[in-house]
KETISE-447666 format. One record per residue: residue in one letter; x, y, z negated of N, C-alpha, C, O, CB in turn. Coordinates in nm, 3 decimals. Each point is the difference from the previous one (the first is absolute). Glycine has a CB too. Layout:
REM KETISE-447666
rest->a, nx->X, ny->Y, nz->Z, cax->X, cay->Y, caz->Z, cx->X, cy->Y, cz->Z, ox->X, oy->Y, oz->Z, cbx->X, cby->Y, cbz->Z
...
REM end
This chain:
REM KETISE-447666
rest->x, nx->-3.096, ny->0.749, nz->35.931, cax->0.179, cay->-0.009, caz->0.032, cx->0.043, cy->-0.094, cz->-0.038, ox->-0.004, oy->0.012, oz->-0.122, cbx->0.058, cby->0.176, cbz->0.101
rest->x, nx->0.003, ny->-0.315, nz->0.053, cax->0.055, cay->-0.092, caz->-0.081, cx->0.150, cy->0.023, cz->0.005, ox->0.068, oy->0.048, oz->0.090, cbx->-0.259, cby->-0.207, cbz->-0.056
rest->x, nx->0.222, ny->0.116, nz->-0.145, cax->0.169, cay->0.002, caz->0.002, cx->0.110, cy->-0.045, cz->0.098, ox->-0.050, oy->-0.096, oz->0.058, cbx->-0.021, cby->0.072, cbz->-0.254
rest->x, nx->0.165, ny->0.039, nz->0.232, cax->0.094, cay->-0.058, caz->0.078, cx->0.036, cy->-0.132, cz->-0.076, ox->-0.019, oy->-0.014, oz->-0.120, cbx->0.102, cby->0.242, cbz->0.220
rest->x, nx->-0.030, ny->-0.323, nz->-0.020, cax->0.068, cay->-0.117, caz->-0.078, cx->0.141, cy->0.029, cz->-0.054, ox->0.072, oy->0.080, oz->0.058, cbx->-0.201, cby->-0.235, cbz->0.088
rest->x, nx->0.157, ny->0.108, nz->-0.225, cax->0.146, cay->0.023, caz->-0.094, cx->0.116, cy->-0.046, cz->0.118, ox->-0.003, oy->-0.093, oz->0.080, cbx->-0.102, cby->0.014, cbz->-0.369
rest->x, nx->0.189, ny->0.166, nz->0.269, cax->0.106, cay->-0.020, caz->0.094, cx->0.097, cy->-0.082, cz->-0.041, ox->0.048, oy->0.005, oz->-0.113, cbx->-0.087, cby->0.187, cbz->0.190
rest->x, nx->0.073, ny->-0.272, nz->0.010, cax->0.066, cay->-0.136, caz->-0.045, cx->0.168, cy->0.053, cz->-0.083, ox->0.043, oy->0.114, oz->0.015, cbx->-0.184, cby->-0.285, cbz->0.242
rest->x, nx->0.214, ny->0.064, nz->-0.340, cax->0.106, cay->0.088, caz->-0.041, cx->0.111, cy->-0.111, cz->0.095, ox->-0.001, oy->-0.123, oz->-0.005, cbx->-0.089, cby->0.258, cbz->-0.291
rest->x, nx->0.177, ny->-0.054, nz->0.374, cax->0.095, cay->-0.069, caz->0.084, cx->0.160, cy->-0.055, cz->-0.111, ox->0.008, oy->0.041, oz->-0.116, cbx->-0.129, cby->0.144, cbz->0.368
rest->x, nx->0.167, ny->-0.224, nz->-0.227, cax->0.118, cay->-0.037, caz->-0.052, cx->0.082, cy->0.113, cz->0.005, ox->0.100, oy->-0.010, oz->-0.070, cbx->-0.126, cby->-0.214, cbz->0.128
rest->x, nx->0.012, ny->0.339, nz->0.010, cax->0.093, cay->0.099, caz->0.005, cx->-0.047, cy->0.084, cz->-0.079, ox->0.073, oy->0.089, oz->-0.043, cbx->0.003, cby->-0.121, cbz->0.241
rest->x, nx->-0.238, ny->0.021, nz->-0.242, cax->-0.041, cay->0.131, caz->-0.121, cx->0.029, cy->-0.098, cz->-0.120, ox->0.004, oy->0.064, oz->-0.105, cbx->-0.232, cby->0.113, cbz->0.222
rest->x, nx->0.250, ny->-0.308, nz->-0.135, cax->0.028, cay->-0.062, caz->-0.108, cx->0.162, cy->0.043, cz->-0.065, ox->0.033, oy->0.019, oz->-0.117, cbx->-0.216, cby->-0.211, cbz->0.221
rest->x, nx->0.265, ny->0.199, nz->0.024, cax->0.108, cay->0.037, caz->-0.023, cx->-0.009, cy->0.126, cz->-0.065, ox->0.028, oy->0.011, oz->-0.120, cbx->0.051, cby->-0.141, cbz->0.289
rest->x, nx->-0.119, ny->0.231, nz->-0.096, cax->-0.010, cay->0.136, caz->-0.017, cx->-0.058, cy->0.051, cz->-0.156, ox->0.050, oy->0.087, oz->-0.071, cbx->-0.084, cby->-0.092, cbz->0.344
rest->x, nx->-0.060, ny->-0.060, nz->-0.294, cax->-0.064, cay->0.001, caz->-0.136, cx->0.122, cy->-0.043, cz->-0.103, ox->0.047, oy->0.071, oz->-0.089, cbx->-0.305, cby->-0.139, cbz->0.187
rest->x, nx->0.292, ny->-0.049, nz->-0.070, cax->0.075, cay->-0.051, caz->-0.116, cx->0.157, cy->0.095, cz->-0.033, ox->0.074, oy->-0.002, oz->-0.099, cbx->-0.199, cby->-0.265, cbz->0.173
rest->x, nx->0.132, ny->0.337, nz->0.041, cax->0.145, cay->0.083, caz->-0.014, cx->-0.076, cy->0.115, cz->-0.076, ox->0.047, oy->0.045, oz->-0.104, cbx->0.125, cby->-0.104, cbz->0.347
rest->x, nx->-0.273, ny->0.099, nz->-0.199, cax->-0.046, cay->0.121, caz->-0.071, cx->-0.022, cy->-0.022, cz->-0.151, ox->0.046, oy->0.066, oz->-0.093, cbx->-0.153, cby->0.005, cbz->0.307
rest->x, nx->0.027, ny->-0.179, nz->-0.216, cax->0.008, cay->-0.046, caz->-0.186, cx->0.098, cy->-0.021, cz->-0.054, ox->-0.003, oy->0.037, oz->-0.118, cbx->-0.153, cby->-0.134, cbz->0.121
rest->x, nx->0.282, ny->0.034, nz->0.039, cax->0.126, cay->-0.005, caz->-0.070, cx->0.108, cy->0.138, cz->0.012, ox->0.103, oy->0.012, oz->-0.066, cbx->-0.142, cby->-0.280, cbz->0.111
rest->x, nx->0.002, ny->0.341, nz->0.030, cax->0.058, cay->0.131, caz->-0.009, cx->-0.056, cy->0.086, cz->-0.044, ox->0.039, oy->0.098, oz->0.062, cbx->0.050, cby->-0.137, cbz->0.071
rest->x, nx->-0.187, ny->0.079, nz->-0.232, cax->-0.058, cay->0.085, caz->-0.008, cx->0.072, cy->0.133, cz->-0.082, ox->-0.044, oy->0.115, oz->-0.005, cbx->-0.136, cby->-0.302, cbz->0.045
rest->x, nx->0.326, ny->0.124, nz->-0.113, cax->0.036, cay->0.087, caz->-0.112, cx->0.121, cy->0.030, cz->0.043, ox->0.046, oy->-0.074, oz->0.087, cbx->-0.172, cby->-0.012, cbz->-0.273
rest->x, nx->0.190, ny->0.175, nz->0.148, cax->0.114, cay->0.120, caz->0.076, cx->0.091, cy->-0.108, cz->-0.026, ox->-0.028, oy->-0.061, oz->-0.103, cbx->-0.018, cby->0.353, cbz->0.051
rest->x, nx->0.164, ny->-0.340, nz->0.125, cax->0.099, cay->-0.044, caz->0.002, cx->-0.025, cy->-0.172, cz->0.039, ox->0.088, oy->-0.079, oz->-0.035, cbx->-0.001, cby->0.296, cbz->-0.128
rest->x, nx->-0.195, ny->-0.260, nz->0.226, cax->-0.024, cay->-0.114, caz->0.009, cx->0.063, cy->-0.058, cz->0.110, ox->0.024, oy->-0.120, oz->0.001, cbx->-0.205, cby->0.163, cbz->-0.117
rest->x, nx->0.218, ny->0.046, nz->0.230, cax->0.028, cay->-0.076, caz->0.113, cx->0.175, cy->-0.045, cz->-0.009, ox->0.069, oy->-0.084, oz->0.058, cbx->-0.290, cby->0.228, cbz->0.090
rest->x, nx->0.248, ny->-0.043, nz->-0.250, cax->0.154, cay->-0.033, caz->-0.044, cx->0.044, cy->-0.127, cz->-0.085, ox->0.093, oy->-0.078, oz->0.020, cbx->-0.089, cby->0.319, cbz->-0.020
rest->x, nx->-0.106, ny->-0.238, nz->-0.110, cax->-0.028, cay->-0.087, caz->-0.083, cx->0.003, cy->-0.156, cz->0.100, ox->0.085, oy->-0.088, oz->-0.014, cbx->-0.233, cby->0.293, cbz->-0.160
rest->x, nx->0.034, ny->-0.207, nz->0.273, cax->-0.013, cay->-0.110, caz->0.098, cx->0.149, cy->-0.043, cz->0.044, ox->0.051, oy->-0.108, oz->-0.030, cbx->-0.291, cby->0.200, cbz->0.117
rest->x, nx->0.304, ny->0.017, nz->-0.007, cax->0.106, cay->-0.021, caz->0.041, cx->0.102, cy->-0.054, cz->-0.092, ox->0.077, oy->-0.078, oz->0.057, cbx->-0.150, cby->0.230, cbz->0.087
rest->x, nx->0.093, ny->-0.135, nz->-0.250, cax->0.102, cay->-0.051, caz->-0.102, cx->-0.031, cy->-0.141, cz->-0.015, ox->0.078, oy->-0.089, oz->0.033, cbx->-0.052, cby->0.304, cbz->-0.159
rest->x, nx->-0.166, ny->-0.236, nz->0.064, cax->-0.060, cay->-0.160, caz->0.004, cx->0.043, cy->-0.080, cz->0.114, ox->0.064, oy->-0.104, oz->-0.013, cbx->-0.268, cby->0.178, cbz->-0.093
rest->x, nx->0.159, ny->-0.012, nz->0.245, cax->0.077, cay->-0.103, caz->0.127, cx->0.125, cy->-0.022, cz->-0.025, ox->0.029, oy->-0.120, oz->-0.002, cbx->-0.146, cby->0.200, cbz->0.178
rest->x, nx->0.203, ny->-0.006, nz->-0.196, cax->0.158, cay->-0.034, caz->-0.001, cx->0.000, cy->-0.066, cz->-0.109, ox->0.069, oy->-0.098, oz->0.029, cbx->0.041, cby->0.281, cbz->0.077
rest->x, nx->-0.150, ny->-0.195, nz->-0.240, cax->0.066, cay->-0.095, caz->-0.094, cx->-0.088, cy->-0.091, cz->-0.031, ox->0.030, oy->-0.081, oz->-0.087, cbx->0.109, cby->0.228, cbz->-0.003
rest->x, nx->-0.252, ny->-0.153, nz->0.149, cax->-0.089, cay->-0.142, caz->0.000, cx->-0.082, cy->0.007, cz->-0.170, ox->0.036, oy->0.068, oz->-0.096, cbx->0.181, cby->-0.247, cbz->0.287
rest->x, nx->-0.320, ny->0.095, nz->-0.180, cax->-0.075, cay->-0.001, caz->-0.127, cx->-0.050, cy->-0.146, cz->0.001, ox->-0.031, oy->-0.071, oz->0.096, cbx->-0.042, cby->0.333, cbz->-0.107
rest->x, nx->0.074, ny->-0.285, nz->-0.115, cax->-0.075, cay->-0.131, caz->-0.041, cx->-0.125, cy->0.010, cz->0.014, ox->-0.033, oy->0.115, oz->0.027, cbx->0.173, cby->-0.169, cbz->-0.172
rest->x, nx->-0.240, ny->-0.035, nz->0.137, cax->-0.153, cay->0.028, caz->0.004, cx->0.000, cy->0.077, cz->-0.091, ox->-0.021, oy->0.120, oz->0.019, cbx->-0.082, cby->-0.303, cbz->0.056
rest->x, nx->0.129, ny->0.128, nz->-0.205, cax->-0.058, cay->0.093, caz->-0.116, cx->0.028, cy->0.129, cz->-0.019, ox->-0.083, oy->0.074, oz->-0.053, cbx->0.084, cby->-0.247, cbz->-0.043
rest->x, nx->0.131, ny->0.222, nz->0.139, cax->0.040, cay->0.120, caz->0.022, cx->-0.072, cy->0.072, cz->0.107, ox->-0.029, oy->0.118, oz->-0.018, cbx->0.227, cby->-0.195, cbz->-0.067
rest->x, nx->-0.237, ny->0.002, nz->0.220, cax->-0.070, cay->0.098, caz->0.116, cx->-0.130, cy->-0.003, cz->-0.072, ox->-0.043, oy->0.108, oz->0.041, cbx->0.165, cby->-0.165, cbz->0.210
rest->x, nx->-0.198, ny->0.019, nz->-0.313, cax->-0.111, cay->-0.012, caz->-0.071, cx->-0.006, cy->0.120, cz->-0.082, ox->-0.089, oy->0.085, oz->0.007, cbx->0.092, cby->-0.327, cbz->0.000
rest->x, nx->0.110, ny->0.242, nz->-0.093, cax->0.011, cay->0.144, caz->-0.099, cx->0.000, cy->0.128, cz->0.066, ox->-0.066, oy->0.095, oz->-0.043, cbx->0.200, cby->-0.214, cbz->-0.106
rest->x, nx->-0.045, ny->0.125, nz->0.275, cax->0.051, cay->0.107, caz->0.053, cx->-0.179, cy->0.023, cz->0.100, ox->-0.028, oy->0.116, oz->0.031, cbx->0.387, cby->-0.175, cbz->-0.037
rest->x, nx->-0.432, ny->-0.023, nz->0.034, cax->-0.134, cay->0.034, caz->0.089, cx->-0.089, cy->0.033, cz->-0.104, ox->-0.101, oy->0.060, oz->0.035, cbx->0.126, cby->-0.218, cbz->0.166
rest->x, nx->-0.008, ny->0.130, nz->-0.330, cax->-0.098, cay->0.038, caz->-0.092, cx->0.049, cy->0.146, cz->-0.043, ox->-0.082, oy->0.087, oz->-0.027, cbx->0.019, cby->-0.341, cbz->-0.054
rest->x, nx->0.187, ny->0.274, nz->0.077, cax->0.024, cay->0.143, caz->-0.037, cx->-0.056, cy->0.085, cz->0.135, ox->-0.085, oy->0.087, oz->-0.017, cbx->0.315, cby->-0.143, cbz->-0.155
rest->x, nx->-0.179, ny->0.026, nz->0.305, cax->-0.040, cay->0.082, caz->0.095, cx->-0.145, cy->0.031, cz->0.026, ox->-0.037, oy->0.106, oz->0.049, cbx->0.234, cby->-0.181, cbz->0.027
rest->x, nx->-0.293, ny->-0.040, nz->-0.118, cax->-0.149, cay->-0.018, caz->0.015, cx->-0.061, cy->0.130, cz->-0.088, ox->-0.090, oy->0.080, oz->0.026, cbx->0.096, cby->-0.372, cbz->-0.002
rest->x, nx->0.106, ny->0.273, nz->-0.167, cax->-0.101, cay->0.061, caz->-0.134, cx->-0.076, cy->-0.060, cz->-0.062, ox->0.007, oy->-0.123, oz->0.006, cbx->-0.015, cby->0.273, cbz->0.076
rest->x, nx->-0.098, ny->-0.087, nz->-0.171, cax->-0.100, cay->-0.037, caz->-0.050, cx->-0.120, cy->0.000, cz->0.077, ox->-0.075, oy->-0.097, oz->-0.012, cbx->0.186, cby->0.155, cbz->-0.161
rest->x, nx->-0.139, ny->0.026, nz->0.244, cax->-0.116, cay->-0.005, caz->0.097, cx->-0.015, cy->0.103, cz->0.088, ox->-0.018, oy->0.113, oz->-0.046, cbx->-0.086, cby->-0.225, cbz->-0.104
rest->x, nx->0.108, ny->0.094, nz->0.264, cax->0.007, cay->0.135, caz->0.085, cx->-0.072, cy->-0.038, cz->0.147, ox->-0.024, oy->-0.120, oz->0.018, cbx->0.274, cby->0.215, cbz->-0.142
rest->x, nx->-0.289, ny->0.010, nz->0.243, cax->-0.022, cay->-0.015, caz->0.091, cx->-0.029, cy->0.117, cz->0.062, ox->0.010, oy->0.103, oz->-0.065, cbx->-0.044, cby->-0.299, cbz->0.004
rest->x, nx->-0.009, ny->0.201, nz->0.205, cax->-0.026, cay->0.108, caz->0.092, cx->-0.083, cy->-0.024, cz->0.090, ox->-0.029, oy->-0.119, oz->0.019, cbx->0.211, cby->0.186, cbz->-0.050
rest->x, nx->-0.240, ny->0.031, nz->0.108, cax->-0.063, cay->-0.044, caz->0.140, cx->-0.067, cy->0.111, cz->0.026, ox->0.000, oy->0.097, oz->-0.076, cbx->-0.030, cby->-0.339, cbz->0.058
rest->x, nx->-0.038, ny->0.235, nz->0.136, cax->-0.036, cay->0.140, caz->0.070, cx->-0.071, cy->-0.056, cz->0.136, ox->-0.014, oy->-0.117, oz->0.035, cbx->0.237, cby->0.283, cbz->-0.134
rest->x, nx->-0.269, ny->-0.030, nz->0.174, cax->-0.059, cay->-0.061, caz->0.141, cx->0.077, cy->-0.021, cz->0.113, ox->0.081, oy->0.085, oz->0.039, cbx->-0.255, cby->0.016, cbz->-0.098
rest->x, nx->0.153, ny->-0.227, nz->0.127, cax->0.083, cay->-0.076, caz->0.079, cx->0.145, cy->-0.021, cz->-0.052, ox->0.086, oy->-0.009, oz->0.088, cbx->-0.230, cby->0.089, cbz->0.092
rest->x, nx->0.183, ny->-0.088, nz->-0.299, cax->0.093, cay->-0.075, caz->-0.079, cx->-0.034, cy->-0.110, cz->-0.071, ox->-0.115, oy->-0.011, oz->-0.043, cbx->0.200, cby->0.192, cbz->0.034
rest->x, nx->0.001, ny->-0.269, nz->-0.013, cax->0.008, cay->-0.092, caz->-0.073, cx->-0.047, cy->0.015, cz->-0.115, ox->0.039, oy->0.105, oz->-0.052, cbx->0.105, cby->-0.156, cbz->0.163
rest->x, nx->-0.232, ny->-0.028, nz->-0.193, cax->-0.012, cay->0.009, caz->-0.146, cx->0.047, cy->-0.094, cz->-0.071, ox->-0.032, oy->-0.119, oz->0.010, cbx->-0.131, cby->0.224, cbz->0.022
rest->x, nx->0.270, ny->-0.042, nz->-0.134, cax->0.073, cay->-0.112, caz->-0.118, cx->-0.048, cy->0.026, cz->-0.111, ox->-0.023, oy->0.112, oz->-0.047, cbx->0.228, cby->-0.135, cbz->0.131
rest->x, nx->-0.227, ny->-0.106, nz->-0.145, cax->0.015, cay->-0.030, caz->-0.138, cx->0.118, cy->-0.067, cz->-0.078, ox->0.014, oy->-0.116, oz->0.038, cbx->-0.226, cby->0.115, cbz->0.019
rest->x, nx->0.295, ny->0.036, nz->-0.148, cax->0.107, cay->-0.113, caz->-0.030, cx->0.031, cy->0.008, cz->-0.154, ox->-0.036, oy->0.096, oz->-0.068, cbx->0.151, cby->-0.083, cbz->0.312
rest->x, nx->-0.059, ny->-0.103, nz->-0.285, cax->0.040, cay->-0.009, caz->-0.201, cx->0.121, cy->-0.092, cz->-0.004, ox->0.036, oy->-0.094, oz->0.071, cbx->-0.307, cby->0.090, cbz->-0.194
rest->x, nx->0.318, ny->0.061, nz->0.020, cax->0.107, cay->-0.095, caz->-0.011, cx->-0.048, cy->-0.133, cz->-0.068, ox->0.064, oy->-0.100, oz->0.032, cbx->0.099, cby->0.296, cbz->-0.041
rest->x, nx->-0.252, ny->-0.209, nz->-0.069, cax->-0.025, cay->-0.108, caz->-0.060, cx->-0.077, cy->-0.103, cz->0.082, ox->-0.117, oy->0.009, oz->0.036, cbx->0.134, cby->0.128, cbz->-0.230
rest->x, nx->0.065, ny->-0.234, nz->0.217, cax->-0.046, cay->-0.100, caz->0.110, cx->0.071, cy->0.026, cz->0.146, ox->-0.011, oy->-0.072, oz->0.099, cbx->-0.227, cby->0.060, cbz->-0.227
rest->x, nx->0.298, ny->0.107, nz->0.117, cax->0.064, cay->0.056, caz->0.129, cx->-0.091, cy->-0.003, cz->0.145, ox->0.041, oy->-0.041, oz->0.108, cbx->0.185, cby->-0.045, cbz->-0.229
rest->x, nx->-0.363, ny->0.143, nz->0.090, cax->-0.101, cay->0.031, caz->0.080, cx->-0.022, cy->0.079, cz->0.062, ox->-0.010, oy->0.102, oz->-0.068, cbx->-0.039, cby->-0.180, cbz->-0.025
rest->x, nx->0.025, ny->0.104, nz->0.247, cax->-0.015, cay->0.092, caz->0.093, cx->-0.079, cy->-0.020, cz->0.076, ox->0.018, oy->-0.089, oz->0.083, cbx->0.147, cby->0.137, cbz->-0.103
rest->x, nx->-0.297, ny->0.037, nz->0.017, cax->-0.125, cay->-0.002, caz->0.098, cx->0.018, cy->0.081, cz->0.086, ox->0.040, oy->0.110, oz->-0.038, cbx->-0.185, cby->-0.163, cbz->-0.098
rest->x, nx->0.121, ny->0.028, nz->0.305, cax->0.026, cay->0.074, caz->0.112, cx->-0.128, cy->-0.023, cz->0.082, ox->-0.039, oy->-0.114, oz->0.024, cbx->0.302, cby->0.096, cbz->-0.035
rest->x, nx->-0.334, ny->0.140, nz->0.058, cax->-0.073, cay->-0.016, caz->0.086, cx->-0.027, cy->0.135, cz->0.073, ox->0.064, oy->0.104, oz->-0.020, cbx->-0.138, cby->-0.303, cbz->-0.104
rest->x, nx->-0.031, ny->0.182, nz->0.212, cax->-0.018, cay->0.126, caz->0.092, cx->-0.114, cy->0.084, cz->-0.046, ox->-0.018, oy->0.114, oz->0.042, cbx->0.105, cby->-0.238, cbz->0.155
rest->x, nx->-0.178, ny->0.055, nz->-0.297, cax->-0.094, cay->0.071, caz->-0.066, cx->0.008, cy->0.017, cz->-0.148, ox->0.059, oy->-0.092, oz->-0.058, cbx->-0.181, cby->0.021, cbz->0.237
rest->x, nx->0.075, ny->0.168, nz->-0.254, cax->-0.025, cay->-0.010, caz->-0.146, cx->-0.034, cy->-0.137, cz->-0.038, ox->-0.087, oy->-0.059, oz->0.064, cbx->0.012, cby->0.288, cbz->-0.070
rest->x, nx->0.136, ny->-0.287, nz->-0.095, cax->-0.024, cay->-0.111, caz->-0.078, cx->-0.017, cy->-0.015, cz->-0.143, ox->0.047, oy->0.086, oz->-0.075, cbx->0.051, cby->-0.139, cbz->0.242
rest->x, nx->-0.164, ny->-0.051, nz->-0.214, cax->0.059, cay->-0.029, caz->-0.135, cx->0.082, cy->-0.069, cz->-0.058, ox->-0.005, oy->-0.116, oz->0.040, cbx->-0.131, cby->0.163, cbz->-0.036
rest->x, nx->0.226, ny->-0.026, nz->-0.099, cax->0.116, cay->-0.110, caz->0.000, cx->-0.064, cy->-0.089, cz->-0.114, ox->0.064, oy->-0.093, oz->-0.049, cbx->0.173, cby->0.246, cbz->0.123
rest->x, nx->-0.344, ny->-0.127, nz->-0.107, cax->-0.066, cay->-0.135, caz->-0.102, cx->-0.084, cy->-0.084, cz->0.061, ox->-0.039, oy->-0.100, oz->-0.059, cbx->0.033, cby->0.226, cbz->-0.127
rest->x, nx->-0.035, ny->-0.097, nz->0.317, cax->-0.087, cay->-0.078, caz->0.083, cx->0.099, cy->-0.060, cz->0.119, ox->-0.022, oy->-0.116, oz->0.034, cbx->-0.205, cby->0.272, cbz->-0.095
rest->x, nx->0.328, ny->-0.088, nz->0.121, cax->0.031, cay->-0.032, caz->0.100, cx->0.153, cy->-0.107, cz->-0.032, ox->0.042, oy->-0.001, oz->-0.116, cbx->-0.191, cby->0.242, cbz->0.232
rest->x, nx->0.202, ny->-0.302, nz->-0.038, cax->0.087, cay->-0.113, caz->-0.021, cx->0.093, cy->0.097, cz->0.050, ox->-0.018, oy->0.075, oz->0.097, cbx->-0.098, cby->-0.326, cbz->-0.076
rest->x, nx->0.248, ny->0.240, nz->-0.118, cax->0.145, cay->0.088, caz->0.010, cx->0.077, cy->-0.073, cz->0.156, ox->0.010, oy->-0.122, oz->0.015, cbx->0.038, cby->0.159, cbz->-0.350
rest->x, nx->-0.002, ny->0.062, nz->0.435, cax->0.025, cay->-0.025, caz->0.123, cx->0.172, cy->-0.071, cz->-0.047, ox->0.054, oy->-0.072, oz->0.083, cbx->-0.246, cby->0.297, cbz->0.073
rest->x, nx->0.250, ny->-0.203, nz->-0.264, cax->0.107, cay->-0.058, caz->-0.050, cx->-0.030, cy->-0.009, cz->-0.164, ox->-0.073, oy->0.087, oz->-0.049, cbx->0.234, cby->0.005, cbz->0.258
rest->x, nx->-0.098, ny->-0.215, nz->-0.309, cax->-0.012, cay->-0.013, caz->-0.071, cx->0.092, cy->-0.113, cz->-0.068, ox->-0.009, oy->-0.117, oz->0.036, cbx->-0.182, cby->0.240, cbz->0.043
rest->x, nx->0.279, ny->-0.081, nz->-0.180, cax->0.097, cay->-0.122, caz->-0.040, cx->0.130, cy->-0.035, cz->0.099, ox->0.094, oy->0.071, oz->0.035, cbx->-0.319, cby->-0.173, cbz->-0.138
rest->x, nx->0.197, ny->-0.009, nz->0.128, cax->0.110, cay->-0.030, caz->0.069, cx->0.020, cy->0.044, cz->0.139, ox->0.111, oy->0.011, oz->0.054, cbx->-0.121, cby->-0.176, cbz->-0.197
rest->x, nx->-0.127, ny->0.195, nz->0.209, cax->0.001, cay->0.065, caz->0.140, cx->0.062, cy->0.111, cz->-0.037, ox->0.089, oy->0.025, oz->0.082, cbx->-0.289, cby->-0.108, cbz->0.031
rest->x, nx->0.193, ny->0.172, nz->-0.210, cax->0.070, cay->0.171, caz->0.011, cx->0.105, cy->-0.061, cz->0.000, ox->0.074, oy->0.043, oz->0.089, cbx->-0.193, cby->0.155, cbz->-0.213
rest->x, nx->0.173, ny->-0.297, nz->0.053, cax->0.162, cay->-0.015, caz->-0.001, cx->0.050, cy->-0.032, cz->0.118, ox->0.099, oy->0.058, oz->0.043, cbx->-0.095, cby->-0.129, cbz->-0.251
rest->x, nx->-0.071, ny->-0.033, nz->0.280, cax->0.050, cay->-0.048, caz->0.118, cx->-0.004, cy->0.083, cz->0.127, ox->0.066, oy->-0.018, oz->0.103, cbx->-0.124, cby->-0.177, cbz->-0.210
rest->x, nx->-0.032, ny->0.287, nz->0.082, cax->-0.029, cay->0.140, caz->0.111, cx->0.136, cy->0.111, cz->-0.024, ox->0.073, oy->0.069, oz->0.071, cbx->-0.392, cby->-0.078, cbz->-0.099
rest->x, nx->0.303, ny->-0.018, nz->-0.106, cax->0.151, cay->0.131, caz->-0.035, cx->0.147, cy->-0.042, cz->0.065, ox->0.084, oy->0.073, oz->0.051, cbx->-0.185, cby->-0.019, cbz->-0.321
rest->x, nx->0.102, ny->-0.197, nz->0.251, cax->0.104, cay->-0.071, caz->0.054, cx->0.050, cy->0.043, cz->0.160, ox->0.104, oy->0.032, oz->0.056, cbx->-0.200, cby->-0.221, cbz->-0.225
rest->x, nx->-0.078, ny->0.164, nz->0.210, cax->0.028, cay->0.005, caz->0.186, cx->-0.019, cy->0.149, cz->0.038, ox->0.038, oy->0.038, oz->0.111, cbx->-0.153, cby->-0.293, cbz->-0.039
rest->x, nx->0.055, ny->0.348, nz->-0.166, cax->-0.007, cay->0.131, caz->0.040, cx->0.146, cy->0.081, cz->-0.004, ox->0.056, oy->0.066, oz->0.088, cbx->-0.307, cby->-0.084, cbz->-0.174
rest->x, nx->0.299, ny->-0.016, nz->-0.077, cax->0.123, cay->0.105, caz->-0.031, cx->0.135, cy->-0.123, cz->0.042, ox->0.110, oy->0.055, oz->-0.010, cbx->-0.245, cby->0.139, cbz->-0.244
rest->x, nx->0.141, ny->-0.273, nz->0.278, cax->0.100, cay->-0.113, caz->0.054, cx->0.079, cy->-0.035, cz->-0.153, ox->0.123, oy->-0.012, oz->-0.005, cbx->-0.076, cby->0.116, cbz->0.302
rest->x, nx->-0.121, ny->-0.116, nz->-0.402, cax->0.060, cay->-0.018, caz->-0.159, cx->0.043, cy->-0.182, cz->0.020, ox->-0.092, oy->-0.075, oz->0.031, cbx->-0.110, cby->0.297, cbz->-0.213
rest->x, nx->0.287, ny->-0.257, nz->0.171, cax->0.013, cay->-0.137, caz->-0.001, cx->0.005, cy->-0.067, cz->-0.147, ox->0.009, oy->0.073, oz->-0.099, cbx->0.108, cby->-0.036, cbz->0.323
rest->x, nx->-0.122, ny->-0.138, nz->-0.233, cax->-0.013, cay->-0.070, caz->-0.143, cx->0.150, cy->-0.027, cz->-0.054, ox->0.080, oy->-0.080, oz->0.050, cbx->-0.319, cby->-0.045, cbz->0.016
rest->x, nx->0.261, ny->0.203, nz->-0.176, cax->0.126, cay->-0.027, caz->-0.037, cx->0.034, cy->-0.107, cz->-0.067, ox->0.113, oy->-0.018, oz->-0.044, cbx->-0.107, cby->0.210, cbz->0.052
rest->x, nx->-0.124, ny->-0.294, nz->-0.023, cax->0.008, cay->-0.112, caz->-0.041, cx->0.023, cy->-0.131, cz->0.079, ox->0.025, oy->-0.114, oz->-0.040, cbx->-0.140, cby->0.243, cbz->-0.097
rest->x, nx->0.102, ny->-0.083, nz->0.250, cax->-0.003, cay->-0.082, caz->0.117, cx->0.147, cy->-0.018, cz->0.055, ox->0.047, oy->0.096, oz->0.060, cbx->-0.289, cby->-0.014, cbz->-0.007
rest->x, nx->0.316, ny->-0.188, nz->-0.068, cax->0.116, cay->-0.007, caz->0.006, cx->0.039, cy->-0.066, cz->0.188, ox->-0.066, oy->-0.093, oz->0.046, cbx->0.066, cby->0.065, cbz->-0.376
rest->x, nx->0.100, ny->0.091, nz->0.403, cax->-0.016, cay->-0.045, caz->0.126, cx->0.154, cy->-0.077, cz->-0.006, ox->0.099, oy->0.061, oz->-0.040, cbx->-0.287, cby->0.146, cbz->0.169
rest->x, nx->0.192, ny->-0.340, nz->-0.088, cax->0.116, cay->-0.068, caz->0.039, cx->0.105, cy->0.013, cz->0.101, ox->-0.027, oy->0.000, oz->0.121, cbx->-0.112, cby->-0.104, cbz->-0.203
rest->x, nx->0.252, ny->0.116, nz->0.038, cax->0.112, cay->0.037, caz->0.120, cx->-0.043, cy->-0.092, cz->0.120, ox->-0.055, oy->-0.109, oz->-0.017, cbx->0.274, cby->0.164, cbz->-0.151
rest->x, nx->-0.192, ny->-0.007, nz->0.278, cax->-0.063, cay->-0.090, caz->0.112, cx->0.169, cy->-0.064, cz->0.048, ox->0.000, oy->-0.092, oz->0.082, cbx->-0.281, cby->0.268, cbz->0.020
rest->x, nx->0.372, ny->-0.142, nz->-0.136, cax->0.132, cay->-0.038, caz->0.008, cx->0.107, cy->-0.048, cz->-0.087, ox->0.111, oy->-0.025, oz->0.047, cbx->-0.180, cby->0.150, cbz->0.078
REM end
């Protein structure tokens, strides 16, 4: 019997996996809400992501996304099958994790100045 081909990862899967990895601790939703209101520099956002991702974690099961994540390097692996984080390239890492947090949670860059239009 041959194995089924790997299920492709859609953009919605990437977003859902990112949310799950960065909201795995109690109170994370409220902390992200506060961060979106106040805005964070890239350095502060990296520190916040590292806190939310923790040292190392993950989850998975039949018919659900498999996740592995770690705060060091802001790395998140997302797939539909069991994966080896030592062999698979991360779905998000470093700057791409920061960019995704800005997109998903609406966290503006507090160091980016918007000039008055009038």
